[in-house]
C-alpha positions as a printed Julia matrix, in Angstrom:
202×3 Matrix{Float64}:
 -61.29  -39.61  -16.34
 -61.6   -36.02  -15.3
 -61.36  -37.07  -11.83
 -58.27  -39.11  -12.74
 -56.17  -36.44  -13.85
 -57.61  -34.19  -11.31
 -56.23  -36.71   -9.02
 -52.47  -36.74  -10.75
 -52.63  -33.06  -11.06
 -53.37  -33.0    -7.87
 -50.2   -35.48   -6.99
 -48.11  -33.55   -8.91
 -48.26  -30.38   -7.24
 -48.07  -31.62   -3.46
 -45.16  -33.29   -4.73
 -43.71  -30.5    -5.5
 -44.62  -28.2    -3.0
 -43.37  -30.67   -1.1
 -39.76  -30.63   -2.58
 -39.88  -27.28   -2.73
 -40.25  -27.18    0.64
 -37.51  -29.19    1.53
 -34.9   -26.99   -0.34
 -36.03  -24.61    1.42
 -35.9   -25.85    4.93
 -31.77  -27.3     3.98
 -31.03  -23.82    2.31
 -32.05  -22.54    5.55
 -30.03  -24.97    7.67
 -26.66  -24.16    5.66
 -27.09  -20.52    6.09
 -27.61  -20.83   10.12
 -24.88  -23.48   10.34
 -22.69  -20.6     7.84
 -24.06  -18.03   10.42
 -22.03  -18.66   13.57
 -18.93  -19.35   11.4
 -19.11  -15.99   10.07
 -19.33  -14.15   13.47
 -16.62  -16.34   14.64
 -14.22  -14.65   12.18
 -15.29  -11.21   11.54
 -13.0    -9.71   14.31
 -13.85   -6.79   16.73
 -11.53   -3.56   15.23
 -11.14   -0.49   17.38
 -11.81    2.34   14.85
  -8.76    4.02   16.08
  -6.55    1.25   15.98
  -4.98    1.94   12.33
  -4.29    5.67   13.16
  -3.09    4.88   16.3
  -0.76    2.41   14.77
   0.68    4.99   12.35
   1.36    7.53   14.09
   3.98    5.06   16.4
   5.05    4.29   12.92
   5.47    7.82   11.38
   7.65    9.02   14.99
   9.47    5.67   14.2
  10.36    6.59   10.55
  11.14   10.52   11.47
  13.8     9.1    14.38
  15.9     6.83   12.02
  15.5     8.82    8.41
  17.26   12.08    7.97
  15.6    15.45    7.91
  15.18   15.78    4.25
  13.87   12.17    3.98
  11.44   12.64    6.44
  10.02   16.23    5.42
  10.01   14.98    1.65
   7.5    11.86    3.54
   5.36   14.1     5.73
   5.25   17.24    2.42
   5.36   14.47   -0.74
   3.77   11.28    0.63
   6.81    9.48   -0.93
  10.87    9.31   -0.02
  13.5     9.43   -3.32
  16.83    7.03   -2.84
  19.08    7.45   -4.3
  21.06    3.66   -5.86
  23.87    3.45   -3.85
  25.29    1.66   -7.08
  25.8     4.54   -9.98
  27.06    7.06   -7.5
  29.54    9.48   -9.61
  31.87   11.65   -8.04
  29.88   14.09   -6.95
  27.69   11.42   -4.62
  24.62   11.63   -7.35
  22.95    8.72   -8.86
  22.5     7.82  -11.68
  19.99    6.55  -11.02
  17.18    6.4    -7.96
  14.06    5.07   -5.84
  10.38    6.74   -4.96
   9.08    4.51   -2.3
   5.56    4.62   -1.49
   3.98    2.79    0.95
   2.52   -0.38    0.3
   2.9     0.35   -3.73
   6.03   -1.13   -5.31
   9.48    0.77   -5.17
   9.43    2.77   -9.09
  13.07    3.03  -10.49
  13.99    6.05  -12.42
  17.22    8.08  -14.36
  17.99   11.08  -12.44
  18.51   13.09  -15.29
  15.45   12.21  -17.86
  13.33   11.5   -15.39
  12.9     8.15  -17.12
  10.27    5.71  -15.56
  12.8     1.84  -15.47
  10.96   -0.58  -13.61
   9.07   -1.52  -11.01
  10.03   -3.89   -8.05
   7.0    -5.16   -6.16
   8.07   -5.83   -2.48
   5.96   -6.75    0.58
   6.78   -7.02    4.64
   3.23   -8.26    5.88
   2.05   -7.66    9.31
   2.96  -10.87   11.55
   2.38   -9.11   14.75
  -0.66   -6.54   15.07
  -3.54   -9.1    14.21
  -6.01   -6.25   14.95
  -4.9    -3.47   12.4
  -4.74   -6.4     9.34
  -2.25   -8.15    7.15
  -0.77   -4.97    5.88
   1.48   -2.43    8.0
   0.82    0.74    8.44
   2.41    2.69    6.2
   4.88    4.27    7.44
   6.23    0.9     8.7
   6.2    -0.51    5.21
   8.18    3.12    4.07
  10.44    2.59    6.46
  10.52   -0.98    5.9
  11.56   -0.69    2.06
  13.86    2.33    2.83
  15.57   -0.07    5.51
  15.99   -2.76    2.73
  17.17   -0.18    0.14
  20.03    1.75    2.67
  20.9    -1.69    3.79
  21.3    -4.5     1.2
  19.83   -2.35   -2.4
  21.12   -5.54   -4.71
  19.14   -8.16   -2.91
  16.1    -6.24   -2.56
  16.44   -5.78   -6.09
  16.8    -9.37   -7.47
  14.84  -10.94   -4.1
  12.08   -8.28   -5.4
   9.3    -9.15   -8.1
  10.68   -6.65  -11.15
   8.19   -5.29  -13.54
   7.94   -2.66  -16.23
   6.75    0.79  -15.43
   3.06    0.81  -14.97
   2.07   -2.07  -13.81
   0.44   -1.08  -10.21
   1.77    2.17  -10.31
  -0.02    4.82  -12.36
   3.64    6.82  -14.88
   1.62    9.91  -15.42
   1.82   10.08  -11.59
   5.06    9.18  -10.75
   6.3    12.02  -13.28
   3.5    14.67  -11.36
   5.5    12.91   -8.01
   8.55   13.83   -9.55
   7.67   17.04  -10.45
   6.3    17.81   -7.47
   9.66   16.85   -6.11
  11.73   18.71   -7.83
   9.53   21.71   -6.66
   9.48   20.82   -3.24
  13.67   20.94   -3.9
  13.62   24.53   -5.31
  11.66   26.0    -3.07
  13.87   24.26   -0.25
  16.95   25.7    -1.69
  15.17   29.73   -1.81
  14.18   29.22    1.83
  17.63   28.07    2.91
  19.61   30.29    1.08
  17.48   33.46    2.06
  17.88   31.81    5.73
  21.58   33.3     6.81
  20.88   36.63    4.7
  17.55   37.29    6.91
  19.46   36.18   10.35
  22.07   39.01    9.0
  20.1    41.36    8.68
  18.49   40.75   11.69
  21.73   40.81   13.48
C-alpha cells in the first residue's frame, strides 16, 4: 500500500509541476508578444520639444494680446478678461474671467471677488504629435482668450459649467485675485511716478 501511495503522490506532484510549467510558458509567450507592441507604441520624445513649443507659443501670445495682458501672464501666470456682456458706462465689467493654462476658466464678480463658476473647455493638439495631446501652456491660454474675445456667449454655452472648486482650488483663485490687485496697484504707482521722474531729469 505504501508503494501505491507513493506512486499516486508522485503522479500528483508531476501533474502539478507540469501544469505550473505550462502556465509559466504561456505567460512568457504572452509577455514576448506584448513587449514589441509596447515598444512600437512608445514615441521617441525629444526632451527639448516641449520647451521649444512653449517658447513659440509665448511669442505668439505676446504678439496678439495687449501689453497689460501679456505682462499679467508673464508675471502672474494667468490672464484676466473682463466680461463683455456686463460692461457698465465706465467700461468696467460686473464680472471677469481668469484664464489659466490647462485649467477651467474661472468666472468671478469684479466688485466682491466672489467666485461664480468654472467653465471647462479643452483645445487638443492635433498637429504636434510628438508634443502630446495637449497644447503648449501659452497656446491653451491664447485659444481661450481668443474664444472669449470673439464669441463669449458661444464658449460659455459649449463649455461644461461647474460650481467653483470643482477643478481649481478656490483658495488659490482668491490668492491670485489678491496678487492681481497688488500687481495692478504697483503698476499704477510706477506709471504715476514715471512722468514725474522724467520731468525731474529733463
